[in-house]
N, CA, C and O atoms as a Maestro MAE file, in Angstrom:
{
 s_m_m2io_version
 :::
 2.0.0
}

f_m_ct {
 s_m_title
 :::
 protein
 m_atom[280] {
  # First column is atom index #
  i_m_mmod_type
  r_m_x_coord
  r_m_y_coord
  r_m_z_coord
  i_m_residue_number
  s_m_chain_name
  s_m_pdb_residue_name
  s_m_pdb_atom_name
  i_m_atomic_number
  :::
  1 25 42.208 -59.544 -42.502 1 A "MET " " N  " 7
  2 3 43.477 -59.636 -43.637 1 A "MET " " CA " 6
  3 2 44.592 -58.124 -43.555 1 A "MET " " C  " 6
  4 15 44.295 -56.974 -43.230 1 A "MET " " O  " 8
  5 25 45.397 -58.473 -43.819 2 A "SER " " N  " 7
  6 3 46.385 -57.138 -43.809 2 A "SER " " CA " 6
  7 2 46.536 -56.782 -45.077 2 A "SER " " C  " 6
  8 15 45.886 -57.219 -46.026 2 A "SER " " O  " 8
  9 25 47.427 -55.956 -45.106 3 A "GLU " " N  " 7
  10 3 47.582 -55.212 -46.722 3 A "GLU " " CA " 6
  11 2 48.569 -56.036 -47.117 3 A "GLU " " C  " 6
  12 15 48.333 -56.619 -48.175 3 A "GLU " " O  " 8
  13 25 49.452 -56.236 -46.678 4 A "ALA " " N  " 7
  14 3 50.298 -57.312 -47.168 4 A "ALA " " CA " 6
  15 2 49.561 -58.478 -47.863 4 A "ALA " " C  " 6
  16 15 49.743 -58.950 -48.986 4 A "ALA " " O  " 8
  17 25 48.789 -58.776 -47.014 5 A "GLN " " N  " 7
  18 3 47.928 -60.009 -47.585 5 A "GLN " " CA " 6
  19 2 47.560 -59.994 -48.953 5 A "GLN " " C  " 6
  20 15 47.862 -60.768 -49.861 5 A "GLN " " O  " 8
  21 25 46.619 -58.638 -48.932 6 A "VAL " " N  " 7
  22 3 45.842 -58.206 -49.558 6 A "VAL " " CA " 6
  23 2 46.947 -58.375 -51.330 6 A "VAL " " C  " 6
  24 15 46.781 -59.048 -52.347 6 A "VAL " " O  " 8
  25 25 48.021 -57.362 -50.884 7 A "ARG " " N  " 7
  26 3 48.903 -57.239 -51.943 7 A "ARG " " CA " 6
  27 2 49.549 -58.446 -52.349 7 A "ARG " " C  " 6
  28 15 49.853 -58.599 -53.532 7 A "ARG " " O  " 8
  29 25 49.846 -59.525 -51.289 8 A "ASN " " N  " 7
  30 3 50.275 -61.112 -51.973 8 A "ASN " " CA " 6
  31 2 49.510 -61.262 -52.917 8 A "ASN " " C  " 6
  32 15 49.984 -61.346 -54.050 8 A "ASN " " O  " 8
  33 25 48.106 -61.336 -52.702 9 A "LEU " " N  " 7
  34 3 47.447 -61.772 -53.280 9 A "LEU " " CA " 6
  35 2 46.643 -61.489 -54.546 9 A "LEU " " C  " 6
  36 15 46.116 -62.277 -55.332 9 A "LEU " " O  " 8
  37 25 46.683 -60.296 -54.537 10 A "LEU " " N  " 7
  38 3 46.253 -59.981 -55.740 10 A "LEU " " CA " 6
  39 2 47.273 -58.685 -56.532 10 A "LEU " " C  " 6
  40 15 46.987 -58.317 -57.671 10 A "LEU " " O  " 8
  41 25 47.944 -58.342 -56.101 11 A "GLY " " N  " 7
  42 3 49.852 -57.404 -56.157 11 A "GLY " " CA " 6
  43 2 49.157 -56.290 -56.459 11 A "GLY " " C  " 6
  44 15 48.009 -56.093 -56.061 11 A "GLY " " O  " 8
  45 25 50.104 -55.147 -57.499 12 A "GLN " " N  " 7
  46 3 50.144 -54.119 -57.413 12 A "GLN " " CA " 6
  47 2 48.498 -53.236 -57.051 12 A "GLN " " C  " 6
  48 15 47.707 -53.582 -57.928 12 A "GLN " " O  " 8
  49 25 47.897 -52.351 -56.151 13 A "PRO " " N  " 7
  50 3 47.176 -51.767 -56.978 13 A "PRO " " CA " 6
  51 2 46.892 -51.058 -58.419 13 A "PRO " " C  " 6
  52 15 48.019 -50.891 -58.887 13 A "PRO " " O  " 8
  53 25 45.985 -50.586 -59.298 14 A "PHE " " N  " 7
  54 3 45.924 -49.342 -60.095 14 A "PHE " " CA " 6
  55 2 45.721 -48.194 -59.223 14 A "PHE " " C  " 6
  56 15 46.756 -47.531 -59.303 14 A "PHE " " O  " 8
  57 25 44.870 -47.609 -58.400 15 A "ARG " " N  " 7
  58 3 45.157 -46.841 -57.759 15 A "ARG " " CA " 6
  59 2 45.578 -46.879 -56.099 15 A "ARG " " C  " 6
  60 15 45.308 -47.994 -55.651 15 A "ARG " " O  " 8
  61 25 46.111 -46.056 -55.157 16 A "GLU " " N  " 7
  62 3 45.704 -45.936 -53.650 16 A "GLU " " CA " 6
  63 2 45.803 -44.909 -53.626 16 A "GLU " " C  " 6
  64 15 46.174 -44.257 -54.602 16 A "GLU " " O  " 8
  65 25 45.441 -44.308 -52.257 17 A "TYR " " N  " 7
  66 3 44.774 -43.046 -51.752 17 A "TYR " " CA " 6
  67 2 45.047 -43.223 -50.066 17 A "TYR " " C  " 6
  68 15 44.227 -43.946 -49.500 17 A "TYR " " O  " 8
  69 25 46.065 -42.659 -49.266 18 A "ASP " " N  " 7
  70 3 45.896 -42.509 -48.209 18 A "ASP " " CA " 6
  71 2 44.735 -41.310 -46.910 18 A "ASP " " C  " 6
  72 15 44.994 -40.110 -47.001 18 A "ASP " " O  " 8
  73 25 44.282 -41.470 -46.488 19 A "HIS " " N  " 7
  74 3 43.456 -40.542 -45.890 19 A "HIS " " CA " 6
  75 2 43.634 -38.947 -46.312 19 A "HIS " " C  " 6
  76 15 42.808 -38.255 -46.907 19 A "HIS " " O  " 8
  77 25 45.055 -38.531 -45.796 20 A "ASP " " N  " 7
  78 3 45.273 -37.125 -45.764 20 A "ASP " " CA " 6
  79 2 45.731 -36.243 -46.735 20 A "ASP " " C  " 6
  80 15 45.853 -35.019 -46.683 20 A "ASP " " O  " 8
  81 25 46.006 -37.162 -47.774 21 A "VAL " " N  " 7
  82 3 45.694 -36.954 -49.274 21 A "VAL " " CA " 6
  83 2 45.070 -36.991 -50.420 21 A "VAL " " C  " 6
  84 15 45.346 -36.512 -51.520 21 A "VAL " " O  " 8
  85 25 43.937 -37.802 -49.920 22 A "ALA " " N  " 7
  86 3 43.127 -38.506 -51.309 22 A "ALA " " CA " 6
  87 2 42.701 -37.300 -51.272 22 A "ALA " " C  " 6
  88 15 42.915 -36.464 -50.394 22 A "ALA " " O  " 8
  89 25 41.610 -37.109 -52.978 23 A "PRO " " N  " 7
  90 3 40.534 -36.423 -53.545 23 A "PRO " " CA " 6
  91 2 39.468 -36.549 -53.373 23 A "PRO " " C  " 6
  92 15 39.240 -37.751 -53.506 23 A "PRO " " O  " 8
  93 25 38.335 -35.885 -53.076 24 A "SER " " N  " 7
  94 3 37.150 -35.842 -52.262 24 A "SER " " CA " 6
  95 2 36.619 -36.923 -53.131 24 A "SER " " C  " 6
  96 15 36.381 -38.057 -52.715 24 A "SER " " O  " 8
  97 25 36.423 -36.485 -54.485 25 A "ASN " " N  " 7
  98 3 35.832 -37.826 -55.428 25 A "ASN " " CA " 6
  99 2 36.969 -38.905 -55.986 25 A "ASN " " C  " 6
  100 15 37.172 -38.735 -57.188 25 A "ASN " " O  " 8
  101 25 37.740 -39.953 -55.410 26 A "TYR " " N  " 7
  102 3 38.754 -41.004 -55.633 26 A "TYR " " CA " 6
  103 2 38.439 -41.823 -56.143 26 A "TYR " " C  " 6
  104 15 39.227 -42.669 -56.564 26 A "TYR " " O  " 8
  105 25 36.774 -41.904 -56.348 27 A "TYR " " N  " 7
  106 3 36.518 -43.310 -57.175 27 A "TYR " " CA " 6
  107 2 36.626 -43.320 -58.998 27 A "TYR " " C  " 6
  108 15 36.636 -42.262 -59.628 27 A "TYR " " O  " 8
  109 25 36.677 -44.262 -59.466 28 A "VAL " " N  " 7
  110 3 37.202 -44.342 -60.647 28 A "VAL " " CA " 6
  111 2 36.106 -44.145 -61.721 28 A "VAL " " C  " 6
  112 15 35.332 -45.035 -61.369 28 A "VAL " " O  " 8
  113 25 35.677 -43.715 -62.521 29 A "GLU " " N  " 7
  114 3 34.738 -42.969 -63.919 29 A "GLU " " CA " 6
  115 2 35.127 -44.541 -64.415 29 A "GLU " " C  " 6
  116 15 36.010 -45.369 -64.634 29 A "GLU " " O  " 8
  117 25 33.546 -44.187 -64.397 30 A "GLY " " N  " 7
  118 3 33.023 -45.792 -65.405 30 A "GLY " " CA " 6
  119 2 33.113 -47.237 -64.452 30 A "GLY " " C  " 6
  120 15 32.754 -48.369 -64.776 30 A "GLY " " O  " 8
  121 25 33.534 -46.915 -63.567 31 A "TYR " " N  " 7
  122 3 32.950 -47.842 -62.603 31 A "TYR " " CA " 6
  123 2 32.237 -47.369 -61.435 31 A "TYR " " C  " 6
  124 15 32.440 -46.307 -60.847 31 A "TYR " " O  " 8
  125 25 31.114 -48.538 -61.067 32 A "SER " " N  " 7
  126 3 30.489 -48.639 -60.164 32 A "SER " " CA " 6
  127 2 30.959 -48.162 -58.488 32 A "SER " " C  " 6
  128 15 32.174 -47.983 -58.403 32 A "SER " " O  " 8
  129 25 30.284 -47.965 -57.340 33 A "PHE " " N  " 7
  130 3 31.658 -47.332 -56.306 33 A "PHE " " CA " 6
  131 2 30.058 -47.369 -55.506 33 A "PHE " " C  " 6
  132 15 28.922 -47.403 -55.979 33 A "PHE " " O  " 8
  133 25 30.648 -47.341 -53.873 34 A "GLU " " N  " 7
  134 3 29.701 -46.659 -52.954 34 A "GLU " " CA " 6
  135 2 30.657 -46.149 -52.230 34 A "GLU " " C  " 6
  136 15 31.747 -46.464 -51.752 34 A "GLU " " O  " 8
  137 25 29.501 -44.744 -52.323 35 A "ARG " " N  " 7
  138 3 30.347 -43.336 -51.447 35 A "ARG " " CA " 6
  139 2 30.589 -43.830 -50.356 35 A "ARG " " C  " 6
  140 15 29.801 -44.525 -49.714 35 A "ARG " " O  " 8
  141 25 31.797 -43.500 -50.002 36 A "ARG " " N  " 7
  142 3 32.477 -44.168 -48.618 36 A "ARG " " CA " 6
  143 2 33.819 -42.962 -48.261 36 A "ARG " " C  " 6
  144 15 34.612 -42.420 -49.031 36 A "ARG " " O  " 8
  145 25 33.687 -42.877 -47.122 37 A "ALA " " N  " 7
  146 3 34.894 -42.296 -46.539 37 A "ALA " " CA " 6
  147 2 36.595 -43.327 -46.694 37 A "ALA " " C  " 6
  148 15 36.737 -44.532 -46.902 37 A "ALA " " O  " 8
  149 25 37.439 -42.453 -46.531 38 A "ILE " " N  " 7
  150 3 38.192 -43.486 -46.273 38 A "ILE " " CA " 6
  151 2 39.478 -43.476 -44.811 38 A "ILE " " C  " 6
  152 15 40.617 -43.029 -44.946 38 A "ILE " " O  " 8
  153 25 39.024 -43.970 -43.728 39 A "THR " " N  " 7
  154 3 39.602 -44.252 -42.843 39 A "THR " " CA " 6
  155 2 40.923 -44.388 -43.013 39 A "THR " " C  " 6
  156 15 41.394 -43.291 -42.713 39 A "THR " " O  " 8
  157 25 41.713 -45.051 -43.298 40 A "SER " " N  " 7
  158 3 43.181 -44.759 -43.418 40 A "SER " " CA " 6
  159 2 43.591 -44.758 -44.477 40 A "SER " " C  " 6
  160 15 44.456 -43.887 -44.573 40 A "SER " " O  " 8
  161 25 43.438 -45.287 -45.380 41 A "LYS " " N  " 7
  162 3 43.750 -45.912 -46.913 41 A "LYS " " CA " 6
  163 2 42.248 -46.608 -47.866 41 A "LYS " " C  " 6
  164 15 41.037 -46.783 -47.731 41 A "LYS " " O  " 8
  165 25 43.695 -46.877 -49.142 42 A "VAL " " N  " 7
  166 3 42.104 -47.368 -50.093 42 A "VAL " " CA " 6
  167 2 42.651 -47.539 -50.860 42 A "VAL " " C  " 6
  168 15 43.458 -46.692 -51.242 42 A "VAL " " O  " 8
  169 25 42.431 -49.231 -51.752 43 A "LEU " " N  " 7
  170 3 43.399 -49.995 -52.363 43 A "LEU " " CA " 6
  171 2 42.628 -50.105 -53.641 43 A "LEU " " C  " 6
  172 15 41.767 -50.980 -53.555 43 A "LEU " " O  " 8
  173 25 42.662 -49.474 -54.842 44 A "ILE " " N  " 7
  174 3 41.666 -50.119 -55.990 44 A "ILE " " CA " 6
  175 2 42.226 -50.896 -56.439 44 A "ILE " " C  " 6
  176 15 43.454 -50.818 -56.484 44 A "ILE " " O  " 8
  177 25 41.572 -51.919 -56.934 45 A "TYR " " N  " 7
  178 3 42.293 -53.193 -58.147 45 A "TYR " " CA " 6
  179 2 41.378 -53.480 -59.449 45 A "TYR " " C  " 6
  180 15 40.529 -54.323 -59.158 45 A "TYR " " O  " 8
  181 25 41.288 -53.092 -60.662 46 A "ILE " " N  " 7
  182 3 40.381 -53.256 -61.839 46 A "ILE " " CA " 6
  183 2 41.015 -53.994 -62.244 46 A "ILE " " C  " 6
  184 15 42.223 -53.808 -62.393 46 A "ILE " " O  " 8
  185 25 40.181 -55.477 -62.672 47 A "ALA " " N  " 7
  186 3 40.556 -56.495 -63.896 47 A "ALA " " CA " 6
  187 2 39.650 -55.999 -64.696 47 A "ALA " " C  " 6
  188 15 39.295 -54.820 -64.722 47 A "ALA " " O  " 8
  189 25 39.028 -57.364 -65.742 48 A "SER " " N  " 7
  190 3 39.175 -56.991 -67.214 48 A "SER " " CA " 6
  191 2 37.221 -56.458 -67.059 48 A "SER " " C  " 6
  192 15 36.421 -56.288 -67.979 48 A "SER " " O  " 8
  193 25 37.050 -56.353 -65.886 49 A "GLU " " N  " 7
  194 3 35.373 -55.927 -65.445 49 A "GLU " " CA " 6
  195 2 35.426 -55.467 -64.471 49 A "GLU " " C  " 6
  196 15 35.699 -54.282 -64.661 49 A "GLU " " O  " 8
  197 25 35.268 -55.793 -62.795 50 A "PRO " " N  " 7
  198 3 35.221 -55.345 -62.133 50 A "PRO " " CA " 6
  199 2 36.146 -54.391 -61.409 50 A "PRO " " C  " 6
  200 15 37.322 -54.234 -61.740 50 A "PRO " " O  " 8
  201 25 35.503 -53.700 -60.307 51 A "ILE " " N  " 7
  202 3 36.131 -52.892 -59.650 51 A "ILE " " CA " 6
  203 2 36.318 -53.646 -58.232 51 A "ILE " " C  " 6
  204 15 35.701 -54.674 -57.953 51 A "ILE " " O  " 8
  205 25 37.513 -52.828 -57.116 52 A "ALA " " N  " 7
  206 3 37.842 -53.341 -56.600 52 A "ALA " " CA " 6
  207 2 38.084 -52.214 -55.224 52 A "ALA " " C  " 6
  208 15 39.176 -51.736 -54.918 52 A "ALA " " O  " 8
  209 25 37.257 -52.045 -54.777 53 A "TYR " " N  " 7
  210 3 37.638 -50.486 -53.391 53 A "TYR " " CA " 6
  211 2 38.128 -52.129 -52.203 53 A "TYR " " C  " 6
  212 15 37.455 -53.151 -52.072 53 A "TYR " " O  " 8
  213 25 39.049 -51.902 -51.753 54 A "ILE " " N  " 7
  214 3 39.926 -52.287 -50.405 54 A "ILE " " CA " 6
  215 2 39.960 -51.199 -50.006 54 A "ILE " " C  " 6
  216 15 40.405 -50.213 -50.594 54 A "ILE " " O  " 8
  217 25 39.305 -51.281 -48.543 55 A "TYR " " N  " 7
  218 3 39.496 -50.113 -47.416 55 A "TYR " " CA " 6
  219 2 40.337 -50.844 -46.130 55 A "TYR " " C  " 6
  220 15 40.125 -52.001 -45.768 55 A "TYR " " O  " 8
  221 25 41.361 -49.907 -45.499 56 A "LEU " " N  " 7
  222 3 42.031 -50.306 -44.355 56 A "LEU " " CA " 6
  223 2 41.933 -49.340 -43.461 56 A "LEU " " C  " 6
  224 15 41.920 -48.116 -43.591 56 A "LEU " " O  " 8
  225 25 41.843 -50.263 -42.228 57 A "ASP " " N  " 7
  226 3 41.538 -49.059 -41.173 57 A "ASP " " CA " 6
  227 2 43.209 -48.610 -40.785 57 A "ASP " " C  " 6
  228 15 44.111 -48.422 -41.602 57 A "ASP " " O  " 8
  229 25 43.280 -48.526 -39.502 58 A "HIS " " N  " 7
  230 3 44.753 -47.810 -38.745 58 A "HIS " " CA " 6
  231 2 45.864 -48.248 -38.570 58 A "HIS " " C  " 6
  232 15 46.934 -47.708 -38.285 58 A "HIS " " O  " 8
  233 25 45.406 -49.810 -38.852 59 A "LYS " " N  " 7
  234 3 46.339 -51.326 -37.893 59 A "LYS " " CA " 6
  235 2 46.454 -50.959 -39.312 59 A "LYS " " C  " 6
  236 15 46.765 -49.769 -39.331 59 A "LYS " " O  " 8
  237 25 46.368 -51.340 -40.316 60 A "GLY " " N  " 7
  238 3 46.615 -52.189 -41.955 60 A "GLY " " CA " 6
  239 2 45.912 -52.862 -42.271 60 A "GLY " " C  " 6
  240 15 46.095 -53.235 -43.430 60 A "GLY " " O  " 8
  241 25 44.365 -53.632 -41.358 61 A "ILE " " N  " 7
  242 3 43.727 -54.079 -41.474 61 A "ILE " " CA " 6
  243 2 42.659 -54.222 -42.970 61 A "ILE " " C  " 6
  244 15 42.159 -53.107 -43.113 61 A "ILE " " O  " 8
  245 25 42.296 -54.902 -43.777 62 A "VAL " " N  " 7
  246 3 41.020 -54.941 -44.118 62 A "VAL " " CA " 6
  247 2 39.656 -54.597 -43.185 62 A "VAL " " C  " 6
  248 15 39.154 -55.468 -42.474 62 A "VAL " " O  " 8
  249 25 39.072 -53.126 -43.274 63 A "GLU " " N  " 7
  250 3 37.700 -52.985 -42.860 63 A "GLU " " CA " 6
  251 2 36.741 -53.244 -43.667 63 A "GLU " " C  " 6
  252 15 35.673 -53.605 -43.172 63 A "GLU " " O  " 8
  253 25 36.872 -53.127 -45.152 64 A "TYR " " N  " 7
  254 3 35.515 -52.960 -45.680 64 A "TYR " " CA " 6
  255 2 36.120 -53.300 -47.675 64 A "TYR " " C  " 6
  256 15 37.182 -52.988 -48.213 64 A "TYR " " O  " 8
  257 25 34.942 -53.999 -48.228 65 A "VAL " " N  " 7
  258 3 35.590 -54.438 -49.721 65 A "VAL " " CA " 6
  259 2 34.079 -54.062 -50.773 65 A "VAL " " C  " 6
  260 15 32.950 -54.544 -50.678 65 A "VAL " " O  " 8
  261 25 34.558 -53.137 -51.645 66 A "TYR " " N  " 7
  262 3 33.298 -53.290 -52.434 66 A "TYR " " CA " 6
  263 2 33.786 -53.604 -54.173 66 A "TYR " " C  " 6
  264 15 34.598 -52.954 -54.830 66 A "TYR " " O  " 8
  265 25 33.302 -54.333 -54.434 67 A "VAL " " N  " 7
  266 3 33.272 -54.494 -55.757 67 A "VAL " " CA " 6
  267 2 31.947 -54.841 -56.180 67 A "VAL " " C  " 6
  268 15 30.939 -55.451 -55.823 67 A "VAL " " O  " 8
  269 25 32.764 -53.691 -57.752 68 A "GLY " " N  " 7
  270 3 31.209 -53.643 -58.786 68 A "GLY " " CA " 6
  271 2 31.742 -53.561 -60.263 68 A "GLY " " C  " 6
  272 15 32.803 -54.042 -60.661 68 A "GLY " " O  " 8
  273 25 30.729 -52.801 -61.073 69 A "GLY " " N  " 7
  274 3 30.880 -53.166 -61.902 69 A "GLY " " CA " 6
  275 2 30.562 -51.856 -62.540 69 A "GLY " " C  " 6
  276 15 30.067 -50.853 -62.025 69 A "GLY " " O  " 8
  277 25 31.187 -52.203 -64.520 70 A "SER " " N  " 7
  278 3 31.332 -50.978 -65.062 70 A "SER " " CA " 6
  279 2 29.482 -50.078 -65.335 70 A "SER " " C  " 6
  280 15 29.410 -48.949 -65.821 70 A "SER " " O  " 8
  :::
 }
 m_bond[279] {
  # First column is bond index #
  i_m_from
  i_m_to
  i_m_order
  :::
  1 1 2 1
  2 2 3 1
  3 3 4 2
  4 3 5 1
  5 5 6 1
  6 6 7 1
  7 7 8 2
  8 7 9 1
  9 9 10 1
  10 10 11 1
  11 11 12 2
  12 11 13 1
  13 13 14 1
  14 14 15 1
  15 15 16 2
  16 15 17 1
  17 17 18 1
  18 18 19 1
  19 19 20 2
  20 19 21 1
  21 21 22 1
  22 22 23 1
  23 23 24 2
  24 23 25 1
  25 25 26 1
  26 26 27 1
  27 27 28 2
  28 27 29 1
  29 29 30 1
  30 30 31 1
  31 31 32 2
  32 31 33 1
  33 33 34 1
  34 34 35 1
  35 35 36 2
  36 35 37 1
  37 37 38 1
  38 38 39 1
  39 39 40 2
  40 39 41 1
  41 41 42 1
  42 42 43 1
  43 43 44 2
  44 43 45 1
  45 45 46 1
  46 46 47 1
  47 47 48 2
  48 47 49 1
  49 49 50 1
  50 50 51 1
  51 51 52 2
  52 51 53 1
  53 53 54 1
  54 54 55 1
  55 55 56 2
  56 55 57 1
  57 57 58 1
  58 58 59 1
  59 59 60 2
  60 59 61 1
  61 61 62 1
  62 62 63 1
  63 63 64 2
  64 63 65 1
  65 65 66 1
  66 66 67 1
  67 67 68 2
  68 67 69 1
  69 69 70 1
  70 70 71 1
  71 71 72 2
  72 71 73 1
  73 73 74 1
  74 74 75 1
  75 75 76 2
  76 75 77 1
  77 77 78 1
  78 78 79 1
  79 79 80 2
  80 79 81 1
  81 81 82 1
  82 82 83 1
  83 83 84 2
  84 83 85 1
  85 85 86 1
  86 86 87 1
  87 87 88 2
  88 87 89 1
  89 89 90 1
  90 90 91 1
  91 91 92 2
  92 91 93 1
  93 93 94 1
  94 94 95 1
  95 95 96 2
  96 95 97 1
  97 97 98 1
  98 98 99 1
  99 99 100 2
  100 99 101 1
  101 101 102 1
  102 102 103 1
  103 103 104 2
  104 103 105 1
  105 105 106 1
  106 106 107 1
  107 107 108 2
  108 107 109 1
  109 109 110 1
  110 110 111 1
  111 111 112 2
  112 111 113 1
  113 113 114 1
  114 114 115 1
  115 115 116 2
  116 115 117 1
  117 117 118 1
  118 118 119 1
  119 119 120 2
  120 119 121 1
  121 121 122 1
  122 122 123 1
  123 123 124 2
  124 123 125 1
  125 125 126 1
  126 126 127 1
  127 127 128 2
  128 127 129 1
  129 129 130 1
  130 130 131 1
  131 131 132 2
  132 131 133 1
  133 133 134 1
  134 134 135 1
  135 135 136 2
  136 135 137 1
  137 137 138 1
  138 138 139 1
  139 139 140 2
  140 139 141 1
  141 141 142 1
  142 142 143 1
  143 143 144 2
  144 143 145 1
  145 145 146 1
  146 146 147 1
  147 147 148 2
  148 147 149 1
  149 149 150 1
  150 150 151 1
  151 151 152 2
  152 151 153 1
  153 153 154 1
  154 154 155 1
  155 155 156 2
  156 155 157 1
  157 157 158 1
  158 158 159 1
  159 159 160 2
  160 159 161 1
  161 161 162 1
  162 162 163 1
  163 163 164 2
  164 163 165 1
  165 165 166 1
  166 166 167 1
  167 167 168 2
  168 167 169 1
  169 169 170 1
  170 170 171 1
  171 171 172 2
  172 171 173 1
  173 173 174 1
  174 174 175 1
  175 175 176 2
  176 175 177 1
  177 177 178 1
  178 178 179 1
  179 179 180 2
  180 179 181 1
  181 181 182 1
  182 182 183 1
  183 183 184 2
  184 183 185 1
  185 185 186 1
  186 186 187 1
  187 187 188 2
  188 187 189 1
  189 189 190 1
  190 190 191 1
  191 191 192 2
  192 191 193 1
  193 193 194 1
  194 194 195 1
  195 195 196 2
  196 195 197 1
  197 197 198 1
  198 198 199 1
  199 199 200 2
  200 199 201 1
  201 201 202 1
  202 202 203 1
  203 203 204 2
  204 203 205 1
  205 205 206 1
  206 206 207 1
  207 207 208 2
  208 207 209 1
  209 209 210 1
  210 210 211 1
  211 211 212 2
  212 211 213 1
  213 213 214 1
  214 214 215 1
  215 215 216 2
  216 215 217 1
  217 217 218 1
  218 218 219 1
  219 219 220 2
  220 219 221 1
  221 221 222 1
  222 222 223 1
  223 223 224 2
  224 223 225 1
  225 225 226 1
  226 226 227 1
  227 227 228 2
  228 227 229 1
  229 229 230 1
  230 230 231 1
  231 231 232 2
  232 231 233 1
  233 233 234 1
  234 234 235 1
  235 235 236 2
  236 235 237 1
  237 237 238 1
  238 238 239 1
  239 239 240 2
  240 239 241 1
  241 241 242 1
  242 242 243 1
  243 243 244 2
  244 243 245 1
  245 245 246 1
  246 246 247 1
  247 247 248 2
  248 247 249 1
  249 249 250 1
  250 250 251 1
  251 251 252 2
  252 251 253 1
  253 253 254 1
  254 254 255 1
  255 255 256 2
  256 255 257 1
  257 257 258 1
  258 258 259 1
  259 259 260 2
  260 259 261 1
  261 261 262 1
  262 262 263 1
  263 263 264 2
  264 263 265 1
  265 265 266 1
  266 266 267 1
  267 267 268 2
  268 267 269 1
  269 269 270 1
  270 270 271 1
  271 271 272 2
  272 271 273 1
  273 273 274 1
  274 274 275 1
  275 275 276 2
  276 275 277 1
  277 277 278 1
  278 278 279 1
  279 279 280 2
  :::
 }
}
């Protein structure tokens, strides 16, 4: 799935970070996460409970998704 397809389905992310400018601790406090380096970009979505980290590769294609709770 491409970044455009993700945004079309889920809308604007809560936060997004590019690899070059992301802080080392980019995770959202209070939610679970899986420690993972950002290859190119990460889109972070928060619904009423779950949080989703959607990692994109250099071509803008989803390479990994993590979904967790608080």
